[in-house]
C-alpha positions, -999 to +999 in steps of 0.1 A: -319-055+378-281-058+375-260-051+345-224-064+340-203-041+319-169-052+306-140-034+290-122-064+273-085-067+272-060-094+271-039-082+301-064-059+317-102-066+316-123-041+334-156-050+349-184-030+365-217-041+379-245-016+381-280-020+397-311-002+386-332+008+416-364+026+409-352+060+395-315+056+403-285+036+393-258+025+417-225+008+414-225-027+430-189-037+423-161-029+399-125-039+393-100-052+369-089-088+360-051-085+355-032-112+336+006-117+337+022-105+305+042-138+302+011-161+304-001-179+273-030-166+253-050-197+264-043-191+301-053-154+298-086-162+281-093-190+306-086-167+336-109-140+322-136-166+316-134-180+351-133-146+368-164-133+348-182-166+354-176-162+391-190-126+389-221-140+371-226-166+397-222-142+425-244-113+412-267-129+387-267-100+362-296-097+337-274-084+308-237-085+300-225-056+279-191-050+262-174-020+248-165-029+212-128-030+206-111-003+185-075-006+173-061+016+146-026+003+144-019-031+161-039-057+142-024-086+162-037-070+195-071-065+180-073-101+169-063-113+204-087-091+222-113-103+197-107-138+211-114-125+246-147-109+233-156-143+218-149-161+250-170-135+269-199-139+245-198-176+250-197-172+287-228-150+286-246-173+262-239-205+282-252-189+314-283-176+297-275-139+300-284-113+273-253-101+255-248-066+239-220-046+224-216-008+222-190+013+203-167+037+222-186+065+205-219+053+218-205+049+253-190+084+254-221+100+239-243+083+265-222+090+295-206+124+287-229+137+260-200+141+236-187+112+214-151+124+214-148+129+252-115+121+269-108+092+291-107+116+321-141+131+312-156+096+310-141+086+344-153+118+361-189+114+347-190+078+358-180+090+393-207+117+393-235+095+378-229+067+403-222+090+432-188+075+439-164+092+463-136+089+438-129+077+403-124+039+401-088+028+407-086+012+373-093+031+340-106-002+326-131-005+355-144+030+348-148+021+311-167-010+321-190+010+344-195+035+315-206+008+291-231-005+317-245+031+321-247+034+283-267+001+281-291+013+308-297+046+288-303+026+256-324-002+269-342+008+301-361+038+316-351+043+351 
């Protein structure tokens, strides 16, 4: 079974695919969808949709999971990222994939064991749990892998 984790963002959307194999989990693929800052909101959302749709077609994940957005200061950014989340929810729904959302606290608690863990601690635990040689190149990809690991811990026994 393959899980597609996503760390949504307007300019950087991280993705991570994890496969459950018997009593282990392994990274299948991960990366970051990067949009140009000067593109329109519509073009950015369209690009994210098409990239995620291509990943769904290529890997046929069972579940799509997102890290819930958290913004304490910039409301406009939160609203725009919320539009990305809506587009991703629609993409999952139209392709018949189960769709789940986890809070940053849930992700950190599940991956590191501490809900206030630093980004660096999350990245290192993702590397360890997935037996990666090095941390993912993009912080957003590590976050996407982390949300996929969180989902596995919450929904499946492996």
